[in-house]
C-alpha positions in Angstrom: 0.1 0.0 0.1 2.8 2.5 0.8 4.8 1.7 -2.2 1.5 2.5 -4.1 1.3 6.0 -2.5 4.8 6.7 -3.0 4.4 5.9 -6.7 1.5 8.0 -7.2 2.8 11.0 -5.4 6.1 10.7 -7.4 4.1 10.5 -10.7 2.2 13.6 -9.5 5.2 15.8 -9.0 6.6 14.3 -12.4 3.8 15.4 -14.0 3.8 19.0 -12.3 7.3 19.3 -13.2 6.9 18.3 -17.0 3.9 20.9 -17.3 5.9 23.7 -15.4 8.9 23.4 -18.2 6.4 24.4 -20.6 5.9 27.4 -19.1 7.5 30.8 -19.0 7.0 34.4 -18.3 4.7 36.2 -21.2 7.3 38.0 -23.6 6.3 41.4 -24.2 8.0 43.6 -26.5 8.5 47.0 -25.1 9.7 50.0 -27.3 11.8 48.3 -29.9 13.2 50.5 -32.6 12.5 49.6 -36.3 15.5 49.3 -38.5 15.3 52.6 -40.3 14.8 55.9 -37.7 11.4 57.0 -39.1 8.7 56.4 -41.5 5.0 57.5 -41.6 2.5 55.4 -39.9 1.0 54.2 -42.9 4.2 52.8 -44.0 4.8 51.3 -40.5 1.2 49.8 -40.5 2.0 48.1 -43.9 5.4 46.9 -42.4 3.8 45.1 -39.6 0.7 43.7 -41.5 3.1 41.9 -43.8 5.5 40.6 -41.3 2.5 39.2 -39.3 0.3 37.8 -42.5 3.4 35.9 -43.6 3.7 34.0 -40.4 -0.2 33.3 -40.3 -1.4 36.2 -38.0 -4.6 37.7 -38.8 -4.0 41.8 -38.6 -7.0 44.1 -37.9 -6.3 47.9 -37.8 -7.5 49.6 -34.7 -6.7 53.1 -35.2 -3.5 55.3 -36.0 -0.4 53.5 -34.5 -2.5 50.2 -33.4 -3.0 46.9 -34.7 -4.4 43.9 -33.1 -3.3 40.6 -34.3 -4.5 36.8 -33.6 -2.8 33.7 -34.4 -4.4 30.3 -34.3 -2.5 27.2 -34.7 -4.3 23.8 -33.9 -6.3 24.5 -30.6 -4.0 27.2 -29.6 -4.9 30.7 -30.0 -2.7 34.1 -29.5 -3.7 37.5 -29.3 -1.7 40.5 -29.0 -1.9 44.5 -29.6 0.9 46.3 -31.4 1.4 49.6 -31.2 3.9 51.8 -32.9 5.2 55.1 -33.9 7.1 56.3 -36.7 10.3 55.1 -34.8 9.5 52.1 -32.5 6.9 49.4 -31.9 5.6 47.3 -28.9 3.8 43.7 -28.7 1.7 43.1 -25.9 -0.2 40.0 -24.9 -4.1 40.2 -24.7 -5.2 37.0 -24.4 -4.9 33.4 -25.5 -6.5 29.9 -25.8 -5.2 26.5 -24.9 -1.7 28.1 -23.8 -2.2 27.4 -20.3 -1.9 31.3 -19.2 -1.6 31.6 -15.5 -0.4 34.5 -13.5 1.9 35.8 -16.2 3.1 32.5 -17.1 2.0 31.1 -20.5 3.3 28.2 -22.9 6.7 28.5 -24.4 5.1 28.2 -27.7 3.4 31.6 -27.6 6.8 33.3 -26.8 8.5 31.8 -29.7 5.6 33.1 -31.8 6.0 36.6 -30.6 9.7 36.7 -30.8 9.3 35.7 -34.7 7.0 38.5 -35.1 9.2 41.1 -33.3 12.1 39.7 -35.7 10.0 39.8 -38.6 8.7 43.3 -38.0 12.1 44.7 -37.6 13.4 43.0 -40.8 10.4 44.3 -42.8 11.4 48.0 -41.6 14.5 47.7 -43.6 12.5 47.7 -46.9 
């Protein structure tokens, strides 16, 4: 009986440890400079939308200097807001589904998607 309880307890801790390894603090991008020093907001919006749509993000204009983006991958959904000026941009978490968000922690897959979006926006701003 005791061996069974020890095994169950050890298994529970193992499962918790595996689940925790998949989680990381939510990655937000703050005040990232574009590759070129300045461009009109309309150009920045085009660059951001091109970068996002090339990776499957659905991009929606909210207003000058603000785009909402949503990425769906299987049962996972990530939602962010991208705020931008002629010289810099920010990407911030607004919601998710299936990515185990809790207390500022999220599945590492989300962070990879945002890091790729960040790099693609920067690269697109060179053009």
